[in-house]
Phi, psi and omega in degrees: 000317179297319179297322179297313179294323181295325183261014184300324178298319178295317181297317179296320178295317179294320179297320178296318180297317180297318180296319182286343178291328178233066187298320183292314180297316180290329177294317177294324177295319177297316179298319178297317179297319179299312181296318181297311181291326178294314178298317179300315181297319179296316180297316181295318178296318176297322177298314180297315181295315180297318179298322179292320178296314180297318179297320179295319178293320178296326177298331181263011181300129184225153169232152181250128181251120179256130182253168184297146185295334182275003180281124182287172183296319180296316178295324178295322178294318178297320179296320178298317178296324178294323178294324179300333182279355180285135179297130181100350178271122180276317183203148175219131180219148181275126178254117183282174182299317182295319179293320177298321178296315179297321178297317180294325176300318179294320181294317183285333180064236182295334181280001184293348180295343178295337180291339181291343180284347178274132178288330180232163177297117183280356186260143180259153175292153179209172179252123180267120187242117175271125189234163167277119187300331180292334182258021186299315182300315181295318182296315180296322179296318179292323179295324181295340181270350185274141180285144174095349181272128182262320185205145177237119174264105191263351182051035186303317183297316180294315182294322178294323178295320177299316179295321178295321178298315180300315180292321180294319179297321180294314179297317180299318179299317179293321180296318179293322178299317178295317180297318178297317180298313180296315181298315181296316180298318180296317181296312181294318180299320179296317179297318181295317179299318178297318179297318178294319179296318181291335182249026185296327179292317178296321180294318179296323177297316179296323178294319178296331179278358176092014180291134179292159183298323180295325179294320180288321187279336188301318178299326178288326174297317178294325179301310179297320179295318180296318181297312183289322178294319177297319178296320180290327178294313180295318179297320179297319178297319178294320180294319178302315179295318181295317180293321178299316179294317181298312182293326178293320181287318182285313181073181181282097178258125184295333182270357173235091184284085181289145174290156179303131185297322184297312182293322178297317181295314181298315180295321179294316180298315180299318180293314182295318179295318179296316178296321178301316180293312183296313182290327177295315179293317180297315179296322179294315178299319180295318179295318179296314182293320180291327178293323179293320179292328180286000000 
């Protein structure tokens, strides 16, 4: 370890020399790393935003419970309190006829004048139940056992689709992360192998002089690390600019609960830089080991 630190200046100089021996190839590798990390950062940021939106919608997941028409107001309140006691129910409140009418007016907007043709309020009171989407099956089963309930509008299809979207986004994110990792390692390993092949005479000379393998391989390890770190730094700068532009254009929309830009940016930079270091070292080791076998 001491020898490695003592010779770090030599290793950096050698890594610079190796990179400059194939400037065009290394430039394309750097560009590839920038694009790969930038795409990864965009996908992850989209994944984070989408997950937050889906989670926010799931938090507002509701079912409507309609009770029998002969049920009085006091009994309806008691039924509402009983629903609140079901496991998985976050909140339950009684929505009266007038409130149901007002909601429909807002939904219809300019077309709400059609409601004026009704002599009486066509809407019935119901119980609005905010639920934990994971416990939907249990909640519906418990509601079916309660007296006085006539019908439950569970929006099952919509809620199941939301849950499916959340799971699909998570799987897609992991698949892209794996694809990025494999691609980066293959690119770096190929560059390292080319560097070793181009410098095989110098490497053989160092071996004849008794230089240990770690001493010979370390500059190539640094080469892969420098390329991926440089790529992750440039990609991070592009992502910061892209997120700033996106948040400026979208602005604070109440129906799209975006995560705080600062925390999202910091987490993305930390992730991209860490991945750049890990993948650069992994690709370098893979290239060195494959060159030895070749």
